[in-house]
N, CA and C atoms as a LAMMPS dump frame, in Angstrom:
ITEM: TIMESTEP
0
ITEM: NUMBER OF ATOMS
225
ITEM: BOX BOUNDS ff ff ff
-5.0000000000000000e+02 5.0000000000000000e+02
-5.0000000000000000e+02 5.0000000000000000e+02
-5.0000000000000000e+02 5.0000000000000000e+02
ITEM: ATOMS id mol type element x y z
1 1 1 N -421.537 294.302 -222.856
2 1 2 C -420.335 293.709 -222.315
3 1 3 C -419.304 293.463 -223.42
4 2 1 N -419.784 293.093 -224.606
5 2 2 C -418.853 292.871 -225.713
6 2 3 C -418.096 294.142 -226.049
7 3 1 N -418.802 295.275 -225.957
8 3 2 C -418.155 296.553 -226.247
9 3 3 C -417.051 296.838 -225.238
10 4 1 N -417.317 296.503 -223.984
11 4 2 C -416.318 296.738 -222.938
12 4 3 C -415.102 295.846 -223.147
13 5 1 N -415.338 294.595 -223.52
14 5 2 C -414.229 293.672 -223.802
15 5 3 C -413.406 294.174 -224.983
16 6 1 N -414.094 294.645 -226.016
17 6 2 C -413.393 295.162 -227.195
18 6 3 C -412.558 296.387 -226.825
19 7 1 N -413.123 297.261 -226.018
20 7 2 C -412.386 298.458 -225.594
21 7 3 C -411.172 298.08 -224.753
22 8 1 N -411.325 297.072 -223.916
23 8 2 C -410.2 296.61 -223.101
24 8 3 C -409.073 296.073 -223.985
25 9 1 N -409.434 295.34 -225.018
26 9 2 C -408.413 294.828 -225.943
27 9 3 C -407.687 295.97 -226.65
28 10 1 N -408.431 296.989 -227.07
29 10 2 C -407.795 298.156 -227.687
30 10 3 C -406.862 298.862 -226.704
31 11 1 N -407.297 298.97 -225.48
32 11 2 C -406.492 299.62 -224.452
33 11 3 C -405.209 298.828 -224.193
34 12 1 N -405.313 297.52 -224.169
35 12 2 C -404.11 296.69 -223.98
36 12 3 C -403.136 296.86 -225.145
37 13 1 N -403.669 296.999 -226.349
38 13 2 C -402.806 297.238 -227.514
39 13 3 C -402.115 298.602 -227.381
40 14 1 N -402.837 299.607 -226.897
41 14 2 C -402.237 300.924 -226.682
42 14 3 C -401.145 300.861 -225.618
43 15 1 N -401.385 300.072 -224.591
44 15 2 C -400.375 299.909 -223.538
45 15 3 C -399.116 299.281 -224.123
46 16 1 N -399.287 298.244 -224.93
47 16 2 C -398.129 297.595 -225.552
48 16 3 C -397.358 298.576 -226.434
49 17 1 N -398.091 299.365 -227.216
50 17 2 C -397.453 300.335 -228.102
51 17 3 C -396.722 301.407 -227.298
52 18 1 N -397.326 301.89 -226.219
53 18 2 C -396.665 302.893 -225.374
54 18 3 C -395.396 302.337 -224.738
55 19 1 N -395.445 301.077 -224.314
56 19 2 C -394.252 300.452 -223.726
57 19 3 C -393.127 300.401 -224.758
58 20 1 N -393.491 300.032 -225.982
59 20 2 C -392.49 299.958 -227.052
60 20 3 C -391.9 301.345 -227.326
61 21 1 N -392.765 302.34 -227.433
62 21 2 C -392.3 303.698 -227.711
63 21 3 C -391.472 304.265 -226.558
64 22 1 N -391.852 303.921 -225.344
65 22 2 C -391.102 304.391 -224.182
66 22 3 C -389.674 303.833 -224.21
67 23 1 N -389.561 302.557 -224.547
68 23 2 C -388.239 301.919 -224.567
69 23 3 C -387.357 302.446 -225.692
70 24 1 N -387.974 302.844 -226.802
71 24 2 C -387.183 303.286 -227.945
72 24 3 C -387.031 304.809 -228.033
73 25 1 N -387.674 305.543 -227.135
74 25 2 C -387.581 307.01 -227.17
75 25 3 C -386.14 307.449 -226.961
76 26 1 N -385.73 308.428 -227.752
77 26 2 C -384.331 308.862 -227.694
78 26 3 C -384.097 310.032 -226.761
79 27 1 N -385.176 310.692 -226.315
80 27 2 C -384.933 311.769 -225.362
81 27 3 C -385.808 311.579 -224.12
82 28 1 N -385.381 312.2 -223.056
83 28 2 C -386.015 312.005 -221.749
84 28 3 C -387.449 312.532 -221.708
85 29 1 N -387.728 313.602 -222.41
86 29 2 C -389.087 314.163 -222.41
87 29 3 C -390.076 313.152 -222.974
88 30 1 N -389.717 312.505 -224.083
89 30 2 C -390.596 311.488 -224.669
90 30 3 C -390.75 310.292 -223.722
91 31 1 N -389.648 309.84 -223.141
92 31 2 C -389.734 308.706 -222.208
93 31 3 C -390.649 309.032 -221.039
94 32 1 N -390.518 310.231 -220.49
95 32 2 C -391.364 310.641 -219.363
96 32 3 C -392.835 310.727 -219.77
97 33 1 N -393.068 311.242 -220.967
98 33 2 C -394.442 311.35 -221.455
99 33 3 C -395.07 309.969 -221.588
100 34 1 N -394.351 309.043 -222.181
101 34 2 C -394.893 307.69 -222.328
102 34 3 C -395.039 306.99 -220.981
103 35 1 N -394.181 307.298 -220.034
104 35 2 C -394.311 306.734 -218.689
105 35 3 C -395.614 307.202 -218.047
106 36 1 N -395.924 308.486 -218.183
107 36 2 C -397.178 309.018 -217.63
108 36 3 C -398.393 308.436 -218.354
109 37 1 N -398.311 308.331 -219.674
110 37 2 C -399.413 307.722 -220.432
111 37 3 C -399.646 306.278 -220.007
112 38 1 N -398.557 305.549 -219.832
113 38 2 C -398.676 304.157 -219.395
114 38 3 C -399.385 304.046 -218.058
115 39 1 N -399.037 304.901 -217.131
116 39 2 C -399.675 304.861 -215.81
117 39 3 C -401.177 305.094 -215.942
118 40 1 N -401.557 306.055 -216.782
119 40 2 C -402.978 306.346 -216.969
120 40 3 C -403.697 305.207 -217.681
121 41 1 N -403.102 304.705 -218.766
122 41 2 C -403.729 303.602 -219.505
123 41 3 C -403.896 302.366 -218.615
124 42 1 N -402.875 302.08 -217.819
125 42 2 C -402.972 300.905 -216.933
126 42 3 C -404.058 301.091 -215.883
127 43 1 N -404.18 302.301 -215.342
128 43 2 C -405.227 302.57 -214.351
129 43 3 C -406.611 302.408 -214.987
130 44 1 N -406.775 302.898 -216.212
131 44 2 C -408.05 302.753 -216.908
132 44 3 C -408.331 301.275 -217.185
133 45 1 N -407.314 300.527 -217.57
134 45 2 C -407.489 299.101 -217.853
135 45 3 C -407.938 298.35 -216.594
136 46 1 N -407.331 298.666 -215.47
137 46 2 C -407.718 298.023 -214.209
138 46 3 C -409.17 298.351 -213.878
139 47 1 N -409.546 299.604 -214.046
140 47 2 C -410.921 300.024 -213.775
141 47 3 C -411.91 299.305 -214.696
142 48 1 N -411.554 299.187 -215.952
143 48 2 C -412.417 298.5 -216.915
144 48 3 C -412.52 297.014 -216.602
145 49 1 N -411.414 296.387 -216.221
146 49 2 C -411.43 294.973 -215.843
147 49 3 C -412.332 294.744 -214.628
148 50 1 N -412.26 295.638 -213.656
149 50 2 C -413.126 295.514 -212.469
150 50 3 C -414.591 295.656 -212.845
151 51 1 N -414.886 296.61 -213.709
152 51 2 C -416.273 296.812 -214.139
153 51 3 C -416.794 295.578 -214.871
154 52 1 N -415.975 294.994 -215.715
155 52 2 C -416.381 293.788 -216.446
156 52 3 C -416.617 292.642 -215.473
157 53 1 N -415.767 292.535 -214.469
158 53 2 C -415.873 291.434 -213.508
159 53 3 C -417.163 291.487 -212.694
160 54 1 N -417.674 292.683 -212.424
161 54 2 C -418.876 292.771 -211.587
162 54 3 C -420.158 292.918 -212.397
163 55 1 N -420.031 292.992 -213.711
164 55 2 C -421.222 293.117 -214.559
165 55 3 C -422.048 291.834 -214.486
166 56 1 N -423.359 291.975 -214.373
167 56 2 C -424.196 290.771 -214.439
168 56 3 C -424.177 290.228 -215.857
169 57 1 N -424.456 288.947 -216.011
170 57 2 C -424.464 288.392 -217.367
171 57 3 C -425.519 289.094 -218.228
172 58 1 N -425.244 289.195 -219.495
173 58 2 C -426.191 289.832 -220.413
174 58 3 C -427.464 289.005 -220.493
175 59 1 N -428.581 289.698 -220.606
176 59 2 C -429.862 288.994 -220.692
177 59 3 C -429.918 288.191 -221.985
178 60 1 N -430.511 287.017 -221.866
179 60 2 C -430.664 286.174 -223.039
180 60 3 C -429.47 285.277 -223.315
181 61 1 N -428.463 285.32 -222.451
182 61 2 C -427.318 284.441 -222.646
183 61 3 C -427.528 283.155 -221.871
184 62 1 N -426.722 282.192 -222.146
185 62 2 C -426.823 280.898 -221.474
186 62 3 C -426.718 281.055 -219.964
187 63 1 N -425.814 281.898 -219.492
188 63 2 C -425.606 282.057 -218.054
189 63 3 C -426.78 282.749 -217.374
190 64 1 N -427.601 283.432 -218.149
191 64 2 C -428.722 284.18 -217.591
192 64 3 C -429.993 283.326 -217.498
193 65 1 N -430.003 282.173 -218.124
194 65 2 C -431.216 281.366 -218.163
195 65 3 C -431.546 280.796 -216.792
196 66 1 N -432.813 280.827 -216.482
197 66 2 C -433.293 280.252 -215.235
198 66 3 C -433.615 278.786 -215.489
199 67 1 N -433.375 277.988 -214.497
200 67 2 C -433.742 276.582 -214.656
201 67 3 C -435.24 276.456 -214.474
202 68 1 N -435.843 275.656 -215.301
203 68 2 C -437.293 275.477 -215.236
204 68 3 C -437.609 274.257 -214.41
205 69 1 N -438.77 274.311 -213.805
206 69 2 C -439.246 273.157 -213.068
207 69 3 C -439.504 272.042 -214.079
208 70 1 N -439.168 270.82 -213.713
209 70 2 C -439.424 269.732 -214.667
210 70 3 C -440.922 269.605 -214.931
211 71 1 N -441.248 269.329 -216.174
212 71 2 C -442.648 269.157 -216.54
213 71 3 C -443.136 267.794 -216.06
214 72 1 N -444.354 267.794 -215.602
215 72 2 C -444.887 266.475 -215.215
216 72 3 C -445.116 265.628 -216.466
217 73 1 N -444.899 264.353 -216.319
218 73 2 C -445.057 263.449 -217.467
219 73 3 C -446.54 263.316 -217.789
220 74 1 N -446.805 263.357 -219.084
221 74 2 C -448.191 263.174 -219.527
222 74 3 C -448.542 261.701 -219.452
223 75 1 N -449.78 261.432 -219.056
224 75 2 C -450.192 260.027 -218.919
225 75 3 C -451.113 259.598 -220.005
């Protein structure tokens, strides 16, 4: 799951960079190219976010621990 989160952060950085390049592009071909890239990157980001949301917690984490039955008191 950590790898997926890291990849999502990289993808968001790429989206930000593409937005910047799209706005500063001086010709229409570059603007159109970055517009298409943005659409693809955003679709991938949404897909990755959905996958992360439905992933079960990693084994051995706090959220994965089962509650134990209370131990009987020793007499």
